[in-house]
All heavy atoms as a GROMACS GRO file, in nm:
protein
  601
    1MET      N    1  -2.041  -1.861   5.296
    1MET     CA    2  -1.959  -1.796   5.197
    1MET      C    3  -1.813  -1.785   5.241
    1MET      O    4  -1.728  -1.761   5.159
    1MET     CB    5  -2.012  -1.656   5.167
    1MET     CG    6  -2.136  -1.656   5.089
    1MET     SD    7  -2.099  -1.567   4.939
    1MET     CE    8  -2.259  -1.553   4.872
    2THR      N    9  -1.783  -1.803   5.365
    2THR     CA   10  -1.644  -1.793   5.409
    2THR      C   11  -1.559  -1.906   5.353
    2THR      O   12  -1.439  -1.892   5.341
    2THR     CB   13  -1.636  -1.792   5.563
    2THR    OG1   14  -1.696  -1.910   5.612
    2THR    CG2   15  -1.701  -1.669   5.619
    3ALA      N   16  -1.620  -2.018   5.316
    3ALA     CA   17  -1.544  -2.128   5.258
    3ALA      C   18  -1.491  -2.090   5.119
    3ALA      O   19  -1.391  -2.143   5.074
    3ALA     CB   20  -1.630  -2.253   5.248
    4MET      N   21  -1.558  -1.999   5.050
    4MET     CA   22  -1.514  -1.956   4.918
    4MET      C   23  -1.399  -1.856   4.926
    4MET      O   24  -1.322  -1.845   4.833
    4MET     CB   25  -1.630  -1.893   4.842
    4MET     CG   26  -1.744  -1.989   4.813
    4MET     SD   27  -1.690  -2.123   4.707
    4MET     CE   28  -1.702  -2.041   4.550
    5ALA      N   29  -1.386  -1.784   5.034
    5ALA     CA   30  -1.284  -1.680   5.045
    5ALA      C   31  -1.143  -1.735   5.028
    5ALA      O   32  -1.065  -1.678   4.952
    5ALA     CB   33  -1.299  -1.605   5.176
    6PRO      N   34  -1.104  -1.844   5.094
    6PRO     CA   35  -0.967  -1.894   5.074
    6PRO      C   36  -0.941  -1.936   4.929
    6PRO      O   37  -0.834  -1.912   4.875
    6PRO     CB   38  -0.957  -2.013   5.169
    6PRO     CG   39  -1.056  -1.985   5.275
    6PRO     CD   40  -1.169  -1.915   5.205
    7ALA      N   41  -1.040  -2.000   4.864
    7ALA     CA   42  -1.023  -2.041   4.725
    7ALA      C   43  -1.007  -1.919   4.635
    7ALA      O   44  -0.922  -1.917   4.545
    7ALA     CB   45  -1.140  -2.127   4.680
    8GLN      N   46  -1.087  -1.816   4.657
    8GLN     CA   47  -1.078  -1.694   4.577
    8GLN      C   48  -0.945  -1.625   4.602
    8GLN      O   49  -0.881  -1.578   4.508
    8GLN     CB   50  -1.194  -1.599   4.608
    8GLN     CG   51  -1.196  -1.474   4.523
    8GLN     CD   52  -1.213  -1.504   4.375
    8GLN    OE1   53  -1.292  -1.590   4.338
    8GLN    NE2   54  -1.139  -1.436   4.291
    9ASN      N   55  -0.903  -1.620   4.728
    9ASN     CA   56  -0.775  -1.560   4.762
    9ASN      C   57  -0.661  -1.633   4.691
    9ASN      O   58  -0.570  -1.571   4.637
    9ASN     CB   59  -0.754  -1.561   4.914
    9ASN     CG   60  -0.630  -1.485   4.955
    9ASN    OD1   61  -0.588  -1.392   4.889
    9ASN    ND2   62  -0.570  -1.528   5.065
   10PHE      N   63  -0.667  -1.767   4.688
   10PHE     CA   64  -0.565  -1.845   4.621
   10PHE      C   65  -0.564  -1.815   4.472
   10PHE      O   66  -0.459  -1.798   4.411
   10PHE     CB   67  -0.588  -1.996   4.646
   10PHE     CG   68  -0.492  -2.082   4.571
   10PHE    CD1   69  -0.360  -2.094   4.613
   10PHE    CD2   70  -0.532  -2.151   4.458
   10PHE    CE1   71  -0.270  -2.172   4.544
   10PHE    CE2   72  -0.443  -2.230   4.387
   10PHE     CZ   73  -0.312  -2.241   4.430
   11ARG      N   74  -0.683  -1.808   4.411
   11ARG     CA   75  -0.691  -1.777   4.267
   11ARG      C   76  -0.635  -1.638   4.238
   11ARG      O   77  -0.565  -1.619   4.139
   11ARG     CB   78  -0.835  -1.788   4.219
   11ARG     CG   79  -0.876  -1.930   4.188
   11ARG     CD   80  -1.010  -1.932   4.118
   11ARG     NE   81  -1.114  -1.890   4.210
   11ARG     CZ   82  -1.206  -1.970   4.261
   11ARG    NH1   83  -1.208  -2.096   4.229
   11ARG    NH2   84  -1.296  -1.924   4.345
   12ASP      N   85  -0.666  -1.542   4.323
   12ASP     CA   86  -0.615  -1.407   4.304
   12ASP      C   87  -0.462  -1.406   4.314
   12ASP      O   88  -0.394  -1.342   4.234
   12ASP     CB   89  -0.673  -1.310   4.407
   12ASP     CG   90  -0.821  -1.281   4.383
   12ASP    OD1   91  -0.871  -1.310   4.271
   12ASP    OD2   92  -0.887  -1.232   4.476
   13ARG      N   93  -0.408  -1.477   4.411
   13ARG     CA   94  -0.263  -1.484   4.429
   13ARG      C   95  -0.198  -1.556   4.312
   13ARG      O   96  -0.092  -1.516   4.264
   13ARG     CB   97  -0.229  -1.550   4.561
   13ARG     CG   98  -0.265  -1.461   4.680
   13ARG     CD   99  -0.246  -1.527   4.814
   13ARG     NE  100  -0.113  -1.582   4.829
   13ARG     CZ  101  -0.083  -1.679   4.915
   13ARG    NH1  102  -0.176  -1.731   4.991
   13ARG    NH2  103   0.040  -1.724   4.924
   14LEU      N  104  -0.261  -1.663   4.264
   14LEU     CA  105  -0.208  -1.736   4.150
   14LEU      C  106  -0.210  -1.650   4.024
   14LEU      O  107  -0.114  -1.649   3.947
   14LEU     CB  108  -0.289  -1.866   4.128
   14LEU     CG  109  -0.235  -1.961   4.022
   14LEU    CD1  110  -0.095  -2.007   4.057
   14LEU    CD2  111  -0.328  -2.080   4.009
   15LYS      N  112  -0.317  -1.575   4.005
   15LYS     CA  113  -0.328  -1.486   3.890
   15LYS      C  114  -0.220  -1.378   3.896
   15LYS      O  115  -0.156  -1.348   3.794
   15LYS     CB  116  -0.467  -1.422   3.888
   15LYS     CG  117  -0.494  -1.338   3.767
   15LYS     CD  118  -0.637  -1.284   3.768
   15LYS     CE  119  -0.663  -1.196   3.649
   15LYS     NZ  120  -0.800  -1.144   3.649
   16ALA      N  121  -0.197  -1.320   4.013
   16ALA     CA  122  -0.094  -1.218   4.030
   16ALA      C  123   0.045  -1.277   4.004
   16ALA      O  124   0.129  -1.214   3.940
   16ALA     CB  125  -0.101  -1.157   4.169
   17PHE      N  126   0.068  -1.398   4.053
   17PHE     CA  127   0.197  -1.465   4.032
   17PHE      C  128   0.218  -1.491   3.883
   17PHE      O  129   0.326  -1.467   3.830
   17PHE     CB  130   0.202  -1.596   4.111
   17PHE     CG  131   0.328  -1.674   4.088
   17PHE    CD1  132   0.446  -1.634   4.146
   17PHE    CD2  133   0.327  -1.786   4.007
   17PHE    CE1  134   0.564  -1.705   4.124
   17PHE    CE2  135   0.442  -1.858   3.984
   17PHE     CZ  136   0.561  -1.818   4.042
   18ASN      N  137   0.114  -1.538   3.815
   18ASN     CA  138   0.123  -1.565   3.672
   18ASN      C  139   0.156  -1.439   3.595
   18ASN      O  140   0.240  -1.440   3.505
   18ASN     CB  141  -0.008  -1.626   3.622
   18ASN     CG  142  -0.001  -1.667   3.478
   18ASN    OD1  143   0.094  -1.731   3.435
   18ASN    ND2  144  -0.102  -1.630   3.400
   19LYS      N  145   0.092  -1.329   3.630
   19LYS     CA  146   0.120  -1.200   3.562
   19LYS      C  147   0.265  -1.159   3.586
   19LYS      O  148   0.334  -1.116   3.493
   19LYS     CB  149   0.025  -1.091   3.611
   19LYS     CG  150   0.050  -0.957   3.542
   19LYS     CD  151  -0.045  -0.851   3.587
   19LYS     CE  152  -0.024  -0.715   3.528
   19LYS     NZ  153   0.086  -0.690   3.442
   20CYS      N  154   0.312  -1.178   3.707
   20CYS     CA  155   0.450  -1.143   3.741
   20CYS      C  156   0.548  -1.226   3.658
   20CYS      O  157   0.645  -1.173   3.603
   20CYS     CB  158   0.472  -1.164   3.889
   20CYS     SG  159   0.636  -1.115   3.946
   21VAL      N  160   0.523  -1.355   3.648
   21VAL     CA  161   0.612  -1.443   3.570
   21VAL      C  162   0.609  -1.403   3.422
   21VAL      O  163   0.714  -1.394   3.358
   21VAL     CB  164   0.572  -1.592   3.589
   21VAL    CG1  165   0.644  -1.681   3.489
   21VAL    CG2  166   0.602  -1.637   3.731
   22CYS      N  167   0.490  -1.380   3.369
   22CYS     CA  168   0.478  -1.341   3.228
   22CYS      C  169   0.547  -1.207   3.201
   22CYS      O  170   0.618  -1.192   3.101
   22CYS     CB  171   0.332  -1.336   3.186
   22CYS     SG  172   0.255  -1.498   3.176
   23ASP      N  173   0.526  -1.110   3.290
   23ASP     CA  174   0.591  -0.980   3.273
   23ASP      C  175   0.743  -0.995   3.278
   23ASP      O  176   0.815  -0.934   3.199
   23ASP     CB  177   0.545  -0.882   3.380
   23ASP     CG  178   0.402  -0.835   3.360
   23ASP    OD1  179   0.345  -0.862   3.253
   23ASP    OD2  180   0.347  -0.774   3.454
   24GLY      N  181   0.792  -1.076   3.371
   24GLY     CA  182   0.936  -1.100   3.382
   24GLY      C  183   0.992  -1.164   3.256
   24GLY      O  184   1.098  -1.126   3.207
   25ALA      N  185   0.920  -1.262   3.203
   25ALA     CA  186   0.964  -1.328   3.080
   25ALA      C  187   0.968  -1.230   2.963
   25ALA      O  188   1.062  -1.231   2.883
   25ALA     CB  189   0.872  -1.446   3.048
   26ARG      N  190   0.868  -1.145   2.953
   26ARG     CA  191   0.866  -1.045   2.845
   26ARG      C  192   0.985  -0.950   2.857
   26ARG      O  193   1.048  -0.914   2.757
   26ARG     CB  194   0.736  -0.967   2.847
   26ARG     CG  195   0.619  -1.042   2.792
   26ARG     CD  196   0.495  -0.953   2.780
   26ARG     NE  197   0.378  -1.034   2.762
   26ARG     CZ  198   0.291  -1.067   2.858
   26ARG    NH1  199   0.307  -1.021   2.980
   26ARG    NH2  200   0.188  -1.143   2.830
   27LEU      N  201   1.014  -0.909   2.979
   27LEU     CA  202   1.127  -0.818   2.998
   27LEU      C  203   1.260  -0.886   2.965
   27LEU      O  204   1.351  -0.822   2.912
   27LEU     CB  205   1.129  -0.767   3.143
   27LEU     CG  206   1.020  -0.666   3.176
   27LEU    CD1  207   1.018  -0.637   3.326
   27LEU    CD2  208   1.037  -0.538   3.097
   28MET      N  209   1.271  -1.016   2.993
   28MET     CA  210   1.394  -1.088   2.962
   28MET      C  211   1.422  -1.093   2.812
   28MET      O  212   1.536  -1.098   2.770
   28MET     CB  213   1.389  -1.230   3.017
   28MET     CG  214   1.415  -1.237   3.166
   28MET     SD  215   1.432  -1.405   3.219
   28MET     CE  216   1.278  -1.427   3.304
   29VAL      N  217   1.317  -1.093   2.733
   29VAL     CA  218   1.336  -1.098   2.587
   29VAL      C  219   1.316  -0.961   2.524
   29VAL      O  220   1.307  -0.948   2.403
   29VAL     CB  221   1.244  -1.203   2.520
   29VAL    CG1  222   1.277  -1.342   2.568
   29VAL    CG2  223   1.098  -1.170   2.539
   30GLY      N  224   1.310  -0.857   2.606
   30GLY     CA  225   1.304  -0.721   2.554
   30GLY      C  226   1.166  -0.672   2.517
   30GLY      O  227   1.153  -0.573   2.446
   31GLN      N  228   1.062  -0.736   2.563
   31GLN     CA  229   0.925  -0.692   2.533
   31GLN      C  230   0.860  -0.638   2.660
   31GLN      O  231   0.812  -0.714   2.742
   31GLN     CB  232   0.841  -0.807   2.476
   31GLN     CG  233   0.872  -0.838   2.334
   31GLN     CD  234   0.846  -0.722   2.241
   31GLN    OE1  235   0.760  -0.640   2.263
   31GLN    NE2  236   0.924  -0.714   2.136
   32GLY      N  237   0.862  -0.508   2.676
   32GLY     CA  238   0.799  -0.446   2.791
   32GLY      C  239   0.647  -0.450   2.780
   32GLY      O  240   0.591  -0.488   2.678
   33ASP      N  241   0.582  -0.411   2.886
   33ASP     CA  242   0.436  -0.408   2.890
   33ASP      C  243   0.386  -0.273   2.842
   33ASP      O  244   0.422  -0.169   2.897
   33ASP     CB  245   0.390  -0.435   3.033
   33ASP     CG  246   0.240  -0.433   3.047
   33ASP    OD1  247   0.173  -0.501   2.968
   33ASP    OD2  248   0.190  -0.364   3.138
   34TYR      N  249   0.303  -0.274   2.738
   34TYR     CA  250   0.255  -0.149   2.678
   34TYR      C  251   0.175  -0.065   2.779
   34TYR      O  252   0.193   0.057   2.786
   34TYR     CB  253   0.170  -0.179   2.554
   34TYR     CG  254   0.119  -0.054   2.487
   34TYR    CD1  255   0.205   0.031   2.420
   34TYR    CD2  256  -0.016  -0.021   2.491
   34TYR    CE1  257   0.159   0.147   2.359
   34TYR    CE2  258  -0.062   0.095   2.430
   34TYR     CZ  259   0.026   0.178   2.364
   34TYR     OH  260  -0.020   0.293   2.304
   35GLY      N  261   0.090  -0.129   2.857
   35GLY     CA  262   0.010  -0.055   2.955
   35GLY      C  263   0.097   0.016   3.057
   35GLY      O  264   0.070   0.131   3.095
   36THR      N  265   0.204  -0.050   3.101
   36THR     CA  266   0.297   0.010   3.196
   36THR      C  267   0.368   0.128   3.132
   36THR      O  268   0.387   0.233   3.194
   36THR     CB  269   0.398  -0.093   3.245
   36THR    OG1  270   0.328  -0.202   3.306
   36THR    CG2  271   0.496  -0.034   3.345
   37TYR      N  272   0.406   0.112   3.006
   37TYR     CA  273   0.472   0.219   2.932
   37TYR      C  274   0.382   0.343   2.923
   37TYR      O  275   0.424   0.455   2.951
   37TYR     CB  276   0.511   0.171   2.791
   37TYR     CG  277   0.528   0.282   2.692
   37TYR    CD1  278   0.641   0.364   2.696
   37TYR    CD2  279   0.432   0.308   2.595
   37TYR    CE1  280   0.656   0.469   2.606
   37TYR    CE2  281   0.446   0.412   2.506
   37TYR     CZ  282   0.558   0.492   2.511
   37TYR     OH  283   0.571   0.596   2.423
   38VAL      N  284   0.255   0.321   2.884
   38VAL     CA  285   0.161   0.433   2.870
   38VAL      C  286   0.141   0.503   3.004
   38VAL      O  287   0.143   0.626   3.012
   38VAL     CB  288   0.027   0.386   2.809
   38VAL    CG1  289  -0.077   0.497   2.816
   38VAL    CG2  290   0.046   0.340   2.666
   39ALA      N  291   0.125   0.426   3.112
   39ALA     CA  292   0.108   0.485   3.244
   39ALA      C  293   0.230   0.568   3.282
   39ALA      O  294   0.217   0.678   3.338
   39ALA     CB  295   0.083   0.376   3.348
   40HIS      N  296   0.349   0.518   3.251
   40HIS     CA  297   0.473   0.591   3.281
   40HIS      C  298   0.479   0.723   3.204
   40HIS      O  299   0.510   0.828   3.262
   40HIS     CB  300   0.595   0.504   3.247
   40HIS     CG  301   0.723   0.582   3.245
   40HIS    ND1  302   0.789   0.617   3.360
   40HIS    CD2  303   0.795   0.633   3.142
   40HIS    CE1  304   0.898   0.687   3.328
   40HIS    NE2  305   0.904   0.697   3.196
   41ILE      N  306   0.450   0.716   3.075
   41ILE     CA  307   0.456   0.838   2.992
   41ILE      C  308   0.356   0.942   3.042
   41ILE      O  309   0.388   1.059   3.055
   41ILE     CB  310   0.429   0.804   2.843
   41ILE    CG1  311   0.547   0.724   2.784
   41ILE    CG2  312   0.404   0.930   2.761
   41ILE    CD1  313   0.678   0.799   2.780
   42ARG      N  314   0.234   0.897   3.072
   42ARG     CA  315   0.132   0.992   3.119
   42ARG      C  316   0.168   1.054   3.253
   42ARG      O  317   0.137   1.170   3.279
   42ARG     CB  318  -0.003   0.922   3.127
   42ARG     CG  319  -0.059   0.896   2.989
   42ARG     CD  320  -0.197   0.840   2.994
   42ARG     NE  321  -0.247   0.824   2.857
   42ARG     CZ  322  -0.334   0.733   2.820
   42ARG    NH1  323  -0.385   0.651   2.910
   42ARG    NH2  324  -0.373   0.724   2.696
   43LYS      N  325   0.236   0.977   3.338
   43LYS     CA  326   0.271   1.026   3.471
   43LYS      C  327   0.395   1.116   3.468
   43LYS      O  328   0.396   1.222   3.530
   43LYS     CB  329   0.294   0.909   3.566
   43LYS     CG  330   0.331   0.949   3.706
   43LYS     CD  331   0.351   0.831   3.796
   43LYS     CE  332   0.390   0.875   3.936
   43LYS     NZ  333   0.416   0.760   4.023
   44THR      N  334   0.499   1.072   3.398
   44THR     CA  335   0.626   1.144   3.405
   44THR      C  336   0.654   1.237   3.288
   44THR      O  337   0.740   1.323   3.298
   44THR     CB  338   0.744   1.044   3.418
   44THR    OG1  339   0.744   0.958   3.304
   44THR    CG2  340   0.733   0.963   3.545
   45HIS      N  341   0.583   1.218   3.177
   45HIS     CA  342   0.602   1.302   3.059
   45HIS      C  343   0.466   1.341   3.002
   45HIS      O  344   0.433   1.306   2.889
   45HIS     CB  345   0.682   1.226   2.952
   45HIS     CG  346   0.810   1.168   3.002
   45HIS    ND1  347   0.924   1.244   3.025
   45HIS    CD2  348   0.844   1.041   3.035
   45HIS    CE1  349   1.020   1.166   3.069
   45HIS    NE2  350   0.974   1.042   3.076
   46PRO      N  351   0.386   1.415   3.077
   46PRO     CA  352   0.249   1.446   3.033
   46PRO      C  353   0.243   1.528   2.904
   46PRO      O  354   0.141   1.528   2.836
   46PRO     CB  355   0.189   1.523   3.150
   46PRO     CG  356   0.305   1.575   3.226
   46PRO     CD  357   0.418   1.478   3.205
   47ASP      N  358   0.353   1.592   2.868
   47ASP     CA  359   0.356   1.673   2.746
   47ASP      C  360   0.382   1.588   2.621
   47ASP      O  361   0.366   1.637   2.510
   47ASP     CB  362   0.463   1.782   2.758
   47ASP     CG  363   0.601   1.724   2.786
   47ASP    OD1  364   0.610   1.630   2.868
   47ASP    OD2  365   0.699   1.774   2.728
   48GLN      N  366   0.420   1.461   2.639
   48GLN     CA  367   0.449   1.373   2.525
   48GLN      C  368   0.330   1.283   2.493
   48GLN      O  369   0.258   1.241   2.583
   48GLN     CB  370   0.571   1.286   2.554
   48GLN     CG  371   0.699   1.362   2.570
   48GLN     CD  372   0.816   1.269   2.597
   48GLN    OE1  373   0.804   1.148   2.591
   48GLN    NE2  374   0.929   1.329   2.631
   49THR      N  375   0.315   1.252   2.366
   49THR     CA  376   0.212   1.158   2.323
   49THR      C  377   0.275   1.020   2.322
   49THR      O  378   0.380   1.000   2.260
   49THR     CB  379   0.162   1.192   2.181
   49THR    OG1  380   0.112   1.326   2.182
   49THR    CG2  381   0.054   1.096   2.137
   50PRO      N  382   0.213   0.922   2.391
   50PRO     CA  383   0.271   0.788   2.391
   50PRO      C  384   0.269   0.726   2.252
   50PRO      O  385   0.184   0.759   2.169
   50PRO     CB  386   0.179   0.708   2.484
   50PRO     CG  387   0.093   0.806   2.552
   50PRO     CD  388   0.093   0.932   2.472
   51MET      N  389   0.365   0.638   2.227
   51MET     CA  390   0.366   0.564   2.101
   51MET      C  391   0.242   0.476   2.095
   51MET      O  392   0.186   0.439   2.198
   51MET     CB  393   0.488   0.470   2.095
   51MET     CG  394   0.621   0.539   2.082
   51MET     SD  395   0.757   0.420   2.068
   51MET     CE  396   0.794   0.393   2.241
   52THR      N  397   0.200   0.445   1.973
   52THR     CA  398   0.092   0.348   1.959
   52THR      C  399   0.146   0.211   2.000
   52THR      O  400   0.268   0.193   2.013
   52THR     CB  401   0.043   0.340   1.813
   52THR    OG1  402   0.149   0.288   1.732
   52THR    CG2  403  -0.004   0.475   1.762
   53GLU      N  404   0.056   0.117   2.020
   53GLU     CA  405   0.101  -0.017   2.060
   53GLU      C  406   0.192  -0.078   1.953
   53GLU      O  407   0.292  -0.141   1.985
   53GLU     CB  408  -0.020  -0.107   2.085
   53GLU     CG  409   0.017  -0.236   2.154
   53GLU     CD  410  -0.101  -0.311   2.210
   53GLU    OE1  411  -0.216  -0.263   2.196
   53GLU    OE2  412  -0.079  -0.418   2.268
   54ARG      N  413   0.160  -0.055   1.829
   54ARG     CA  414   0.243  -0.106   1.719
   54ARG      C  415   0.381  -0.040   1.719
   54ARG      O  416   0.483  -0.107   1.702
   54ARG     CB  417   0.173  -0.082   1.586
   54ARG     CG  418   0.246  -0.140   1.470
   54ARG     CD  419   0.170  -0.115   1.340
   54ARG     NE  420   0.215  -0.215   1.246
   54ARG     CZ  421   0.137  -0.290   1.172
   54ARG    NH1  422   0.008  -0.275   1.178
   54ARG    NH2  423   0.187  -0.377   1.089
   55GLU      N  424   0.386   0.092   1.739
   55GLU     CA  425   0.514   0.164   1.745
   55GLU      C  426   0.596   0.115   1.865
   55GLU      O  427   0.719   0.097   1.855
   55GLU     CB  428   0.491   0.314   1.758
   55GLU     CG  429   0.434   0.379   1.634
   55GLU     CD  430   0.389   0.522   1.658
   55GLU    OE1  431   0.353   0.556   1.774
   55GLU    OE2  432   0.386   0.598   1.561
   56PHE      N  433   0.529   0.094   1.978
   56PHE     CA  434   0.597   0.046   2.098
   56PHE      C  435   0.659  -0.091   2.072
   56PHE      O  436   0.776  -0.115   2.106
   56PHE     CB  437   0.498   0.039   2.214
   56PHE     CG  438   0.555  -0.020   2.340
   56PHE    CD1  439   0.637   0.055   2.422
   56PHE    CD2  440   0.525  -0.150   2.377
   56PHE    CE1  441   0.690   0.001   2.538
   56PHE    CE2  442   0.578  -0.205   2.493
   56PHE     CZ  443   0.661  -0.129   2.574
   57PHE      N  444   0.583  -0.182   2.012
   57PHE     CA  445   0.633  -0.316   1.983
   57PHE      C  446   0.754  -0.308   1.891
   57PHE      O  447   0.856  -0.372   1.915
   57PHE     CB  448   0.524  -0.400   1.917
   57PHE     CG  449   0.570  -0.537   1.877
   57PHE    CD1  450   0.584  -0.637   1.971
   57PHE    CD2  451   0.602  -0.564   1.744
   57PHE    CE1  452   0.628  -0.763   1.934
   57PHE    CE2  453   0.647  -0.689   1.707
   57PHE     CZ  454   0.660  -0.790   1.802
   58ARG      N  455   0.745  -0.227   1.786
   58ARG     CA  456   0.857  -0.213   1.691
   58ARG      C  457   0.979  -0.152   1.761
   58ARG      O  458   1.092  -0.196   1.741
   58ARG     CB  459   0.814  -0.126   1.572
   58ARG     CG  460   0.920  -0.107   1.467
   58ARG     CD  461   0.973  -0.235   1.406
   58ARG     NE  462   0.864  -0.318   1.358
   58ARG     CZ  463   0.872  -0.451   1.346
   58ARG    NH1  464   0.983  -0.514   1.376
   58ARG    NH2  465   0.770  -0.521   1.305
   59ASN      N  466   0.957  -0.054   1.846
   59ASN     CA  467   1.066   0.009   1.920
   59ASN      C  468   1.138  -0.093   2.008
   59ASN      O  469   1.260  -0.098   2.013
   59ASN     CB  470   1.010   0.124   2.005
   59ASN     CG  471   1.115   0.187   2.092
   59ASN    OD1  472   1.143   0.138   2.202
   59ASN    ND2  473   1.172   0.297   2.045
   60ARG      N  474   1.062  -0.176   2.077
   60ARG     CA  475   1.121  -0.278   2.164
   60ARG      C  476   1.195  -0.385   2.082
   60ARG      O  477   1.300  -0.432   2.121
   60ARG     CB  478   1.015  -0.344   2.251
   60ARG     CG  479   0.949  -0.249   2.352
   60ARG     CD  480   1.042  -0.198   2.463
   60ARG     NE  481   1.128  -0.091   2.416
   60ARG     CZ  482   1.257  -0.076   2.447
   60ARG    NH1  483   1.318  -0.156   2.528
   60ARG    NH2  484   1.328   0.022   2.398
   61GLU      N  485   1.139  -0.422   1.967
   61GLU     CA  486   1.206  -0.518   1.879
   61GLU      C  487   1.338  -0.460   1.829
   61GLU      O  488   1.440  -0.528   1.828
   61GLU     CB  489   1.118  -0.553   1.759
   61GLU     CG  490   1.005  -0.647   1.793
   61GLU     CD  491   1.055  -0.788   1.820
   61GLU    OE1  492   1.122  -0.847   1.734
   61GLU    OE2  493   1.025  -0.839   1.929
   62ASN      N  494   1.336  -0.334   1.786
   62ASN     CA  495   1.458  -0.270   1.737
   62ASN      C  496   1.564  -0.262   1.847
   62ASN      O  497   1.682  -0.286   1.821
   62ASN     CB  498   1.427  -0.132   1.682
   62ASN     CG  499   1.350  -0.137   1.552
   62ASN    OD1  500   1.342  -0.241   1.487
   62ASN    ND2  501   1.290  -0.025   1.515
   63ALA      N  502   1.521  -0.228   1.967
   63ALA     CA  503   1.616  -0.221   2.078
   63ALA      C  504   1.671  -0.360   2.111
   63ALA      O  505   1.790  -0.376   2.141
   63ALA     CB  506   1.548  -0.162   2.201
   64ARG      N  507   1.587  -0.459   2.103
   64ARG     CA  508   1.630  -0.597   2.133
   64ARG      C  509   1.736  -0.645   2.036
   64ARG      O  510   1.832  -0.711   2.076
   64ARG     CB  511   1.508  -0.688   2.129
   64ARG     CG  512   1.541  -0.833   2.152
   64ARG     CD  513   1.415  -0.916   2.147
   64ARG     NE  514   1.446  -1.056   2.163
   64ARG     CZ  515   1.365  -1.154   2.132
   64ARG    NH1  516   1.246  -1.127   2.084
   64ARG    NH2  517   1.401  -1.279   2.148
   65PHE      N  518   1.719  -0.615   1.909
   65PHE     CA  519   1.810  -0.666   1.808
   65PHE      C  520   1.914  -0.564   1.762
   65PHE      O  521   1.986  -0.588   1.666
   65PHE     CB  522   1.731  -0.721   1.689
   65PHE     CG  523   1.653  -0.843   1.725
   65PHE    CD1  524   1.516  -0.840   1.732
   65PHE    CD2  525   1.718  -0.962   1.755
   65PHE    CE1  526   1.443  -0.953   1.766
   65PHE    CE2  527   1.647  -1.076   1.790
   65PHE     CZ  528   1.510  -1.071   1.796
   66GLY      N  529   1.921  -0.449   1.829
   66GLY     CA  530   2.025  -0.351   1.801
   66GLY      C  531   2.011  -0.281   1.668
   66GLY      O  532   2.110  -0.238   1.610
   67VAL      N  533   1.889  -0.269   1.617
   67VAL     CA  534   1.867  -0.200   1.490
   67VAL      C  535   1.906  -0.053   1.506
   67VAL      O  536   1.861   0.015   1.598
   67VAL     CB  537   1.721  -0.212   1.444
   67VAL    CG1  538   1.694  -0.128   1.320
   67VAL    CG2  539   1.686  -0.358   1.420
   68GLY      N  540   1.992  -0.005   1.418
   68GLY     CA  541   2.034   0.135   1.422
   68GLY      C  542   2.138   0.164   1.530
   68GLY      O  543   2.172   0.278   1.554
   69ASN      N  544   2.190   0.061   1.593
   69ASN     CA  545   2.287   0.079   1.701
   69ASN      C  546   2.396  -0.025   1.684
   69ASN      O  547   2.375  -0.142   1.709
   69ASN     CB  548   2.218   0.066   1.836
   69ASN     CG  549   2.313   0.086   1.952
   69ASN    OD1  550   2.429   0.117   1.933
   69ASN    ND2  551   2.263   0.068   2.072
   70SER      N  552   2.513   0.016   1.645
   70SER     CA  553   2.620  -0.078   1.617
   70SER      C  554   2.669  -0.151   1.743
   70SER      O  555   2.730  -0.255   1.735
   70SER     CB  556   2.738  -0.008   1.550
   70SER     OG  557   2.789   0.092   1.635
   71SER      N  558   2.641  -0.096   1.861
   71SER     CA  559   2.688  -0.160   1.984
   71SER      C  560   2.581  -0.251   2.046
   71SER      O  561   2.606  -0.316   2.146
   71SER     CB  562   2.728  -0.055   2.088
   71SER     OG  563   2.615   0.021   2.126
   72GLY      N  564   2.462  -0.257   1.985
   72GLY     CA  565   2.354  -0.340   2.038
   72GLY      C  566   2.368  -0.486   2.001
   72GLY      O  567   2.453  -0.525   1.922
   73PHE      N  568   2.284  -0.568   2.057
   73PHE     CA  569   2.284  -0.712   2.029
   73PHE      C  570   2.229  -0.740   1.890
   73PHE      O  571   2.130  -0.684   1.850
   73PHE     CB  572   2.196  -0.784   2.133
   73PHE     CG  573   2.172  -0.929   2.098
   73PHE    CD1  574   2.269  -1.021   2.120
   73PHE    CD2  575   2.051  -0.968   2.042
   73PHE    CE1  576   2.248  -1.154   2.089
   73PHE    CE2  577   2.029  -1.101   2.009
   73PHE     CZ  578   2.126  -1.195   2.033
   74ARG      N  579   2.297  -0.823   1.818
   74ARG     CA  580   2.250  -0.870   1.687
   74ARG      C  581   2.263  -1.022   1.686
   74ARG      O  582   2.366  -1.077   1.720
   74ARG     CB  583   2.335  -0.813   1.573
   74ARG     CG  584   2.328  -0.665   1.553
   74ARG     CD  585   2.199  -0.616   1.493
   74ARG     NE  586   2.158  -0.687   1.374
   74ARG     CZ  587   2.151  -0.635   1.254
   74ARG    NH1  588   2.185  -0.511   1.233
   74ARG    NH2  589   2.108  -0.706   1.154
   75CYS      N  590   2.159  -1.088   1.644
   75CYS     CA  591   2.166  -1.235   1.641
   75CYS      C  592   2.233  -1.286   1.514
   75CYS      O  593   2.281  -1.398   1.510
   75CYS     CB  594   2.027  -1.297   1.657
   75CYS     SG  595   1.919  -1.268   1.516
   76CYS      N  596   2.233  -1.206   1.408
   76CYS     CA  597   2.288  -1.253   1.280
   76CYS      C  598   2.384  -1.152   1.223
   76CYS      O  599   2.370  -1.036   1.237
   76CYS     CB  600   2.176  -1.276   1.181
   76CYS     SG  601   2.052  -1.391   1.241
   0.00000   0.00000   0.00000
């Protein structure tokens, strides 16, 4: 079974790298990770109810395109 350990370790490292790249790409386009957001809210703001996933997505889209903010980025 020791022959399988290096292959599994490589797969685990590749999976972690892939997640890191995907998370970085999402952040570059203004789409944060909902799970990370919920964990942050529960840890640092336990008195607040986290947004739903749909509300979170809309919030990030609005922030990305400057909706309701004249100084934000607008593509059109």
